[in-house]
Backbone as JSON, one array per atom type, in Angstrom:
{
  "sequence": "MASSYDAPFEIHVHGDVPLRADVAFDQIQDALKPLWKYVGARTLAEGAHSHYEDEPGIRFDAQDHMLRLCWTVLGDENFRQSLDEMCMSLNELSQAGAAIEITFYDVEFDEEEADPETESRDDFLMLFVGPNPGAIMQVQRDILVQDVIHVMERHFDASELSGLVGEIDNLFRGRYDALVNSLEIGKPPRGAGGHGGGRKPRHLH",
  "N": [[1.65, -1.61, -0.11], [0.21, 2.7, -0.17], [2.05, 4.84, 1.17], [1.12, 6.89, 4.57], [1.81, 9.21, 3.89], [2.45, 9.45, 0.97], [0.19, 8.93, -0.36], [-1.94, 8.47, -3.07], [-4.52, 9.22, -3.3], [-7.51, 9.38, -1.73], [-9.56, 7.13, -1.11], [-12.96, 6.21, -0.6], [-15.05, 3.94, 0.7], [-18.51, 2.4, 0.19], [-21.48, 1.14, 1.28], [-23.87, -1.17, 1.63], [-24.37, -4.81, 2.68], [-26.27, -7.43, 2.59], [-26.08, -10.32, 4.73], [-25.82, -14.27, 4.97], [-27.76, -15.6, 7.4], [-26.25, -17.51, 9.12], [-23.64, -16.46, 8.79], [-20.55, -16.34, 9.94], [-18.51, -13.96, 12.22], [-15.78, -14.54, 12.21], [-15.73, -15.68, 9.57], [-16.25, -13.08, 7.9], [-14.46, -11.63, 8.61], [-11.89, -12.66, 7.71], [-13.29, -12.84, 4.89], [-13.07, -10.05, 4.39], [-10.68, -9.26, 4.85], [-8.28, -8.47, 2.67], [-9.04, -5.3, 2.33], [-8.23, -4.56, 5.59], [-5.6, -5.69, 5.62], [-4.51, -4.43, 3.64], [-4.21, -1.67, 4.91], [-2.14, -2.03, 6.99], [-3.23, -3.54, 8.95], [-3.43, -5.93, 11.46], [-5.71, -7.47, 12.29], [-9.66, -7.35, 11.55], [-10.68, -5.93, 13.46], [-9.09, -4.41, 14.13], [-8.69, -2.67, 11.88], [-10.95, -1.81, 10.94], [-11.54, 0.64, 11.25], [-12.28, 4.07, 10.34], [-10.25, 6.17, 8.32], [-11.32, 8.64, 8.65], [-12.77, 10.24, 11.72], [-15.38, 10.57, 11.67], [-16.94, 9.28, 10.54], [-18.43, 5.81, 10.36], [-16.71, 3.58, 9.4], [-16.06, -0.04, 9.1], [-18.76, -2.0, 9.85], [-20.61, -4.66, 11.54], [-23.74, -5.92, 11.46], [-25.01, -7.56, 13.64], [-27.78, -7.94, 14.25], [-29.34, -7.25, 11.99], [-27.64, -8.93, 10.26], [-26.18, -7.58, 8.7], [-23.64, -6.34, 6.56], [-22.02, -3.07, 6.93], [-20.76, -0.71, 5.41], [-18.54, 2.13, 5.58], [-16.2, 3.87, 5.01], [-13.09, 5.16, 4.86], [-9.67, 5.29, 3.31], [-6.38, 5.7, 3.05], [-4.71, 5.48, -0.09], [-3.7, 3.89, -2.99], [-3.61, 3.23, -6.79], [-3.48, 0.29, -6.65], [-5.3, -0.34, -4.82], [-7.17, -1.04, -5.98], [-7.04, -4.27, -6.52], [-7.28, -5.34, -4.03], [-10.16, -5.01, -3.64], [-11.34, -6.28, -5.68], [-10.52, -8.91, -4.92], [-11.9, -8.78, -2.27], [-14.56, -8.57, -3.23], [-15.3, -10.97, -4.55], [-14.88, -12.61, -2.54], [-17.0, -11.83, -0.62], [-19.11, -12.49, -2.49], [-19.38, -15.24, -1.57], [-20.3, -15.0, 1.0], [-22.77, -13.63, 0.96], [-26.13, -12.86, 1.33], [-28.21, -11.72, -0.64], [-28.04, -9.87, -3.71], [-25.92, -6.74, -3.87], [-24.94, -3.74, -3.91], [-21.64, -1.72, -3.89], [-20.66, 1.22, -3.71], [-17.8, 3.17, -4.69], [-15.55, 5.82, -4.02], [-12.58, 7.44, -5.67], [-10.68, 9.83, -4.46], [-9.18, 12.58, -5.61], [-6.35, 13.5, -4.06], [-4.27, 15.26, -4.4], [-4.88, 17.26, -6.4], [-5.71, 20.51, -6.9], [-8.61, 21.99, -7.22], [-8.7, 25.43, -7.0], [-6.47, 26.39, -7.76], [-4.85, 24.57, -9.61], [-4.03, 24.14, -13.15], [-6.17, 25.68, -15.68], [-6.26, 23.41, -18.06], [-5.93, 21.36, -16.43], [-6.92, 18.24, -15.1], [-8.47, 16.49, -12.49], [-8.03, 13.36, -11.09], [-9.66, 12.08, -10.01], [-12.02, 9.56, -9.5], [-14.87, 7.18, -9.92], [-16.34, 4.09, -9.17], [-18.93, 1.48, -9.17], [-19.42, -1.6, -7.5], [-20.42, -4.7, -7.68], [-21.91, -7.36, -5.65], [-23.15, -10.65, -4.93], [-25.11, -13.87, -4.09], [-25.34, -14.88, -6.36], [-25.42, -15.2, -10.08], [-27.64, -14.14, -11.14], [-28.9, -12.79, -8.76], [-26.9, -10.8, -8.71], [-27.48, -9.43, -11.14], [-29.94, -8.3, -10.36], [-29.84, -6.62, -8.7], [-28.79, -4.71, -10.19], [-29.85, -3.57, -12.07], [-32.48, -2.57, -10.58], [-30.74, -0.64, -9.63], [-30.78, 0.8, -12.07], [-33.47, 1.04, -13.07], [-33.98, 3.23, -11.07], [-32.03, 5.45, -11.85], [-32.97, 5.93, -14.11], [-35.66, 6.52, -14.09], [-35.26, 8.51, -12.33], [-34.46, 10.56, -14.26], [-36.16, 10.67, -15.94], [-38.74, 11.36, -14.92], [-38.39, 14.17, -14.94], [-40.05, 14.9, -17.17], [-41.64, 13.43, -17.6], [-45.07, 11.86, -16.56], [-45.02, 9.6, -13.62], [-46.74, 7.07, -14.3], [-46.52, 7.03, -16.81], [-44.28, 5.48, -17.46], [-43.93, 2.96, -17.36], [-43.83, 1.22, -19.77], [-41.28, 1.83, -20.27], [-39.87, 0.87, -18.24], [-40.42, -1.9, -18.31], [-39.3, -2.27, -21.0], [-36.37, -2.3, -19.58], [-36.25, -4.35, -18.05], [-36.56, -6.14, -19.99], [-34.39, -6.38, -21.27], [-32.31, -6.84, -19.19], [-33.1, -9.45, -18.47], [-32.57, -10.76, -21.28], [-29.87, -10.48, -20.91], [-29.32, -12.13, -18.97], [-30.42, -14.53, -19.94], [-29.17, -15.32, -21.97], [-26.34, -15.37, -20.37], [-27.23, -17.63, -18.62], [-27.45, -19.82, -20.87], [-24.53, -19.97, -21.62], [-23.43, -20.62, -19.74], [-24.67, -23.44, -19.67], [-23.57, -24.67, -21.81], [-21.19, -25.37, -21.56], [-21.55, -27.4, -20.04], [-21.25, -31.04, -19.43], [-22.85, -33.76, -21.25], [-26.23, -35.35, -19.16], [-25.91, -38.15, -17.15], [-23.54, -38.07, -18.42], [-19.88, -38.91, -17.48], [-17.41, -37.27, -15.34], [-15.98, -33.82, -14.86], [-17.8, -30.87, -15.82], [-17.23, -27.87, -17.56], [-18.34, -25.77, -17.15], [-18.44, -23.84, -14.65], [-19.62, -20.88, -12.71], [-19.14, -17.9, -12.97], [-17.58, -15.94, -10.75], [-18.21, -13.47, -9.5], [-19.75, -10.59, -10.75], [-18.93, -7.42, -11.82]],
  "CA": [[-0.37, 0.02, -0.14], [0.88, 3.56, -0.55], [2.3, 5.09, 2.72], [-0.24, 7.61, 4.35], [2.67, 10.34, 3.57], [2.41, 10.01, -0.2], [-0.61, 8.38, -0.9], [-2.23, 9.89, -3.64], [-5.92, 9.23, -3.44], [-8.16, 9.19, -0.79], [-10.91, 5.97, -1.21], [-14.36, 5.76, 0.33], [-15.91, 2.47, 0.04], [-19.97, 2.77, 0.78], [-22.36, 0.01, 0.79], [-24.95, -2.45, 2.68], [-24.3, -6.2, 2.2], [-26.8, -8.14, 3.38], [-25.23, -11.79, 4.68], [-26.63, -14.97, 5.4], [-27.72, -16.04, 8.83], [-25.13, -18.58, 9.27], [-22.15, -16.26, 8.47], [-20.02, -15.57, 11.51], [-17.61, -13.23, 12.61], [-14.29, -14.94, 11.55], [-15.62, -15.6, 7.77], [-16.37, -11.57, 7.84], [-12.68, -11.18, 8.85], [-11.49, -13.36, 6.32], [-13.39, -12.16, 3.27], [-12.61, -8.45, 4.32], [-8.97, -9.23, 4.8], [-7.62, -7.26, 2.15], [-8.97, -4.23, 2.98], [-7.43, -4.52, 6.82], [-4.35, -5.79, 5.37], [-3.81, -2.84, 2.72], [-3.76, -0.59, 6.07], [-1.56, -2.82, 7.65], [-3.9, -3.96, 10.17], [-3.68, -7.3, 11.61], [-7.38, -8.27, 12.56], [-10.6, -6.78, 11.38], [-10.77, -4.85, 14.5], [-7.74, -3.04, 14.07], [-8.48, -2.04, 10.74], [-12.3, -1.25, 10.38], [-11.82, 2.15, 12.06], [-11.97, 4.78, 8.87], [-9.43, 7.48, 8.31], [-12.14, 9.82, 9.34], [-13.41, 9.79, 12.86], [-16.86, 10.66, 11.88], [-17.26, 8.02, 9.43], [-18.72, 4.48, 11.3], [-15.75, 2.65, 9.54], [-16.58, -1.1, 8.93], [-19.42, -2.53, 11.09], [-21.48, -5.73, 11.29], [-24.94, -5.55, 12.33], [-25.38, -9.16, 13.65], [-29.12, -8.41, 14.5], [-30.14, -7.68, 10.55], [-27.2, -9.82, 9.17], [-26.03, -6.47, 7.77], [-21.98, -5.73, 6.87], [-22.08, -2.28, 6.89], [-19.42, 0.01, 5.0], [-18.72, 3.92, 5.16], [-14.72, 3.85, 5.38], [-12.02, 6.05, 3.93], [-8.29, 4.73, 3.17], [-5.38, 6.76, 2.14], [-4.44, 4.44, -1.01], [-3.11, 4.25, -4.71], [-4.92, 2.37, -7.39], [-3.44, -1.12, -6.19], [-6.5, -0.77, -4.33], [-8.72, -1.78, -7.22], [-7.02, -5.4, -6.86], [-7.84, -5.24, -2.85], [-11.7, -4.37, -3.88], [-12.02, -7.54, -6.62], [-10.35, -10.1, -3.85], [-12.95, -8.68, -1.34], [-16.1, -8.75, -4.1], [-15.09, -12.4, -4.99], [-15.42, -13.59, -1.01], [-18.19, -11.58, -0.21], [-19.88, -13.31, -3.1], [-19.44, -16.36, -0.45], [-21.33, -14.96, 2.11], [-23.72, -12.63, 0.71], [-27.81, -13.14, 1.47], [-28.85, -11.13, -1.82], [-26.95, -8.8, -4.54], [-25.85, -5.63, -3.15], [-23.8, -2.61, -4.62], [-20.94, -1.06, -3.15], [-19.46, 2.41, -4.07], [-16.08, 3.51, -4.42], [-14.87, 6.75, -4.8], [-11.05, 7.77, -5.59], [-10.38, 11.36, -4.21], [-7.41, 13.34, -5.76], [-5.66, 14.41, -2.84], [-2.94, 16.51, -4.67], [-5.33, 18.48, -6.76], [-6.42, 21.96, -5.7], [-9.08, 23.17, -7.71], [-8.7, 27.08, -7.3], [-4.87, 26.5, -8.12], [-4.51, 23.56, -11.02], [-4.09, 24.87, -14.46], [-7.82, 25.52, -16.07], [-6.72, 22.43, -18.52], [-5.63, 20.31, -15.74], [-8.42, 17.42, -14.87], [-8.2, 15.48, -11.59], [-7.84, 11.86, -10.79], [-10.84, 11.55, -9.29], [-12.88, 7.92, -10.43], [-16.4, 6.68, -9.0], [-16.9, 3.11, -9.73], [-19.72, 0.69, -8.54], [-19.1, -2.76, -7.39], [-21.54, -5.66, -7.49], [-21.41, -8.43, -5.07], [-24.25, -11.27, -4.76], [-24.64, -15.48, -4.18], [-25.07, -15.68, -7.65], [-25.25, -13.98, -11.36], [-29.1, -13.55, -11.07], [-29.04, -11.68, -7.46], [-26.22, -9.22, -9.19], [-28.36, -8.39, -11.94], [-31.17, -7.49, -10.07], [-29.79, -5.33, -7.82], [-28.27, -3.9, -11.63], [-31.29, -3.74, -12.87], [-33.08, -2.03, -9.69], [-30.79, 0.76, -9.58], [-30.73, 1.16, -13.33], [-34.42, 1.87, -13.04], [-34.14, 4.47, -10.37], [-31.78, 6.45, -12.1], [-33.93, 6.45, -15.46], [-36.92, 7.23, -13.44], [-35.46, 9.94, -12.03], [-34.22, 11.32, -14.93], [-37.41, 11.01, -16.79], [-39.68, 12.17, -14.2], [-38.46, 15.75, -14.8], [-40.32, 15.37, -18.37], [-42.91, 12.42, -17.82], [-45.62, 11.47, -15.24], [-44.4, 7.85, -13.47], [-47.65, 6.58, -14.64], [-46.25, 7.06, -18.46], [-42.86, 4.89, -17.37], [-43.7, 1.35, -16.95], [-43.01, 0.69, -20.65], [-39.88, 2.02, -20.3], [-39.21, -0.28, -16.77], [-40.57, -3.29, -18.96], [-37.81, -2.69, -21.72], [-35.54, -2.2, -19.34], [-36.57, -6.04, -17.85], [-36.17, -7.8, -20.86], [-32.72, -6.68, -21.72], [-31.67, -7.87, -18.25], [-33.8, -10.95, -19.17], [-32.14, -11.04, -22.57], [-28.51, -10.93, -20.85], [-29.68, -13.64, -17.45], [-30.66, -15.85, -20.57], [-27.83, -15.67, -22.56], [-25.28, -15.85, -19.59], [-27.48, -18.98, -18.62], [-26.95, -20.85, -22.06], [-23.24, -19.82, -21.89], [-22.95, -21.82, -18.72], [-25.26, -24.64, -20.06], [-22.88, -25.0, -23.19], [-20.26, -26.05, -20.66], [-21.82, -28.86, -18.97], [-21.28, -32.62, -19.88], [-24.59, -34.19, -21.1], [-26.68, -35.55, -18.07], [-25.02, -39.31, -17.32], [-21.94, -38.39, -18.46], [-18.9, -38.61, -16.3], [-16.36, -36.34, -15.83], [-16.38, -32.43, -14.91], [-18.04, -29.85, -16.94], [-16.45, -26.4, -17.73], [-19.57, -24.21, -16.93], [-18.91, -23.12, -13.66], [-20.66, -19.95, -12.6], [-18.29, -16.66, -12.74], [-17.81, -16.11, -8.8], [-18.23, -11.94, -9.25], [-19.46, -9.63, -12.08], [-18.83, -6.03, -11.71]],
  "C": [[0.78, 1.46, 0.1], [1.05, 4.1, 0.84], [1.17, 6.64, 2.54], [0.68, 9.26, 3.94], [2.37, 11.0, 1.75], [1.49, 9.69, -0.84], [-1.42, 9.45, -1.69], [-3.71, 10.07, -4.08], [-6.64, 8.85, -1.98], [-9.7, 8.5, -1.31], [-11.83, 5.6, -0.49], [-14.91, 4.62, -0.36], [-17.12, 2.68, 1.19], [-20.58, 1.37, 0.24], [-23.03, -0.43, 2.13], [-25.01, -4.0, 2.27], [-25.09, -6.93, 3.0], [-26.2, -9.76, 3.78], [-26.14, -12.74, 5.24], [-26.7, -15.31, 6.83], [-26.96, -16.52, 9.5], [-23.58, -18.16, 8.99], [-21.79, -16.07, 9.92], [-19.2, -14.91, 11.26], [-15.87, -13.65, 11.75], [-14.35, -15.4, 10.14], [-15.57, -14.06, 6.83], [-15.2, -11.19, 7.53], [-11.81, -11.79, 7.71], [-11.97, -12.72, 4.66], [-13.34, -10.25, 3.15], [-10.85, -8.19, 4.59], [-8.26, -8.34, 3.67], [-7.83, -5.81, 1.96], [-7.96, -3.64, 4.31], [-6.26, -4.54, 6.37], [-3.41, -4.65, 4.49], [-3.66, -1.91, 4.15], [-3.18, -1.0, 7.34], [-1.8, -3.07, 8.94], [-3.29, -5.48, 10.4], [-4.72, -8.1, 12.28], [-8.31, -7.03, 11.84], [-11.07, -5.58, 12.3], [-10.36, -3.97, 14.3], [-7.92, -1.95, 12.8], [-9.73, -1.62, 10.27], [-12.49, 0.52, 10.8], [-11.62, 3.22, 10.29], [-10.81, 5.84, 9.02], [-10.02, 8.54, 8.97], [-12.93, 9.65, 10.83], [-15.13, 9.76, 12.73], [-17.7, 9.98, 10.96], [-17.29, 6.4, 10.49], [-17.91, 3.28, 10.8], [-17.01, 1.13, 8.84], [-17.27, -1.98, 9.91], [-20.07, -3.8, 10.59], [-22.83, -5.69, 11.96], [-25.2, -7.13, 12.45], [-26.84, -9.4, 13.7], [-29.86, -8.31, 12.74], [-29.26, -8.38, 9.59], [-26.23, -9.15, 8.36], [-24.43, -6.33, 7.76], [-22.24, -4.39, 6.41], [-20.97, -1.1, 6.47], [-19.36, 1.08, 4.99], [-16.86, 4.29, 5.78], [-13.93, 4.1, 4.39], [-10.64, 5.15, 4.24], [-7.64, 5.54, 2.12], [-4.91, 5.4, 1.28], [-4.03, 4.82, -2.7], [-3.58, 3.34, -5.28], [-4.3, 1.12, -7.44], [-4.63, -1.65, -5.44], [-7.27, -1.5, -4.6], [-8.15, -3.44, -6.73], [-7.67, -6.43, -5.26], [-9.61, -5.76, -2.72], [-11.75, -5.94, -4.61], [-11.37, -8.39, -5.47], [-11.71, -9.75, -2.67], [-14.38, -8.88, -1.98], [-16.13, -10.43, -4.13], [-15.55, -13.25, -3.48], [-16.47, -13.15, -0.44], [-19.21, -12.24, -1.05], [-20.49, -14.62, -2.21], [-20.46, -16.43, 0.2], [-22.85, -14.47, 1.85], [-25.38, -13.2, 0.53], [-28.44, -12.93, -0.28], [-27.79, -10.18, -2.63], [-27.35, -7.61, -3.56], [-24.77, -4.95, -3.97], [-23.01, -2.13, -3.78], [-20.24, 0.04, -4.03], [-18.6, 2.5, -3.75], [-15.91, 4.34, -5.33], [-13.49, 7.14, -4.52], [-11.3, 9.28, -5.44], [-8.89, 11.86, -4.96], [-6.44, 13.61, -4.87], [-4.64, 15.46, -3.01], [-3.79, 17.7, -5.98], [-6.18, 19.44, -5.91], [-6.95, 22.61, -6.92], [-8.95, 24.58, -8.2], [-6.98, 26.73, -8.19], [-4.17, 25.61, -9.4], [-4.65, 24.94, -12.15], [-5.59, 24.53, -14.89], [-7.81, 24.01, -17.06], [-6.4, 21.26, -17.75], [-6.74, 19.5, -15.42], [-7.66, 16.66, -13.28], [-8.32, 14.1, -11.59], [-8.98, 11.52, -10.36], [-11.69, 10.47, -10.19], [-13.98, 7.78, -9.31], [-16.48, 5.17, -9.91], [-18.12, 2.14, -8.73], [-19.52, -0.46, -8.51], [-20.07, -3.54, -7.15], [-21.12, -7.02, -6.42], [-22.97, -9.24, -4.71], [-24.18, -12.89, -4.67], [-24.74, -16.02, -5.54], [-25.15, -14.64, -8.68], [-26.7, -13.16, -11.44], [-29.05, -12.78, -9.94], [-28.09, -10.47, -7.87], [-26.84, -8.52, -10.12], [-29.74, -7.85, -11.58], [-31.06, -6.46, -9.41], [-29.33, -4.57, -8.86], [-29.24, -3.2, -11.79], [-32.31, -2.52, -11.93], [-32.61, -0.45, -9.69], [-30.87, 1.44, -10.78], [-32.29, 1.72, -13.6], [-34.71, 2.88, -12.38], [-33.52, 5.23, -10.94], [-32.46, 6.96, -13.12], [-34.92, 7.4, -14.93], [-36.48, 8.65, -12.86], [-35.18, 10.74, -12.94], [-35.53, 12.01, -15.74], [-38.57, 11.42, -16.13], [-40.09, 13.56, -14.63], [-39.46, 15.77, -16.3], [-41.78, 14.14, -18.28], [-43.56, 11.94, -16.87], [-44.78, 9.82, -15.01], [-45.45, 7.16, -14.16], [-47.37, 6.31, -16.62], [-45.15, 6.26, -18.48], [-43.02, 3.53, -17.33], [-43.63, 0.79, -18.31], [-41.49, 0.48, -20.85], [-39.02, 0.95, -19.34], [-39.59, -1.36, -17.61], [-39.35, -3.38, -19.72], [-36.59, -2.84, -21.23], [-35.31, -4.27, -19.02], [-36.36, -6.84, -18.73], [-35.0, -7.22, -21.49], [-31.66, -7.01, -20.72], [-32.01, -9.17, -18.08], [-32.73, -11.66, -20.05], [-30.54, -11.61, -22.06], [-28.14, -11.78, -19.65], [-29.68, -14.32, -18.53], [-29.42, -16.33, -21.22], [-26.38, -16.05, -21.52], [-25.4, -17.23, -18.99], [-26.99, -20.49, -19.68], [-25.68, -20.96, -21.96], [-22.76, -20.98, -20.84], [-23.27, -23.4, -19.04], [-24.37, -25.65, -21.02], [-21.92, -25.97, -22.35], [-20.0, -27.0, -20.21], [-21.88, -30.13, -19.55], [-22.74, -32.69, -19.83], [-24.78, -35.36, -19.84], [-26.0, -37.34, -18.6], [-23.78, -39.39, -17.41], [-20.75, -37.68, -17.47], [-18.05, -37.45, -16.21], [-17.1, -34.6, -15.13], [-16.58, -31.28, -15.86], [-17.34, -28.67, -16.89], [-17.72, -25.16, -17.59], [-19.61, -23.79, -15.38], [-19.05, -21.26, -13.24], [-19.5, -18.6, -11.96], [-18.53, -16.5, -11.12], [-18.12, -14.32, -8.63], [-18.45, -11.39, -10.59], [-19.74, -8.12, -11.51], [-17.92, -4.77, -12.85]]
}
């Protein structure tokens, strides 16, 4: 990881991930190991604190079986690898699909002093986790519908947008069917021995 003295980014991780009821704390700690190890911590409890004291950091709500993330770390582009590893592990523990928002803030960029032609290296991405591709696509669909309706309601009544929502559903249904078909192709015929090559992808984002 980049040291706190030369890290070019403040990276904020935000989202709520519903976990299965049988998931234990040790499993959560292991799944989030790429994050807390990135900050040089030895345990999740040690690394769960955010760079900013007013942020709750990384918390597990045992009553709701919810992993809650509102955590900022100083880091570099290599933090993206830690995020990929975290997502693959959380897929195994998740109860339903969830979105995790990641924001990279360029700490070296000063809008007031920068050259007009210079742009910041700020970046935003949304990662998705879930127990299976269908659950991930469902949350992707829900977010897209919310975004589209938010924009279109400036010009149309909500009751006029049902057809548009239906078309979005058709797009995701087609994508899901294509994924299922691609996985079916890799499976051996029923009754055949051996292992098929149609293992489902562990994460989509």
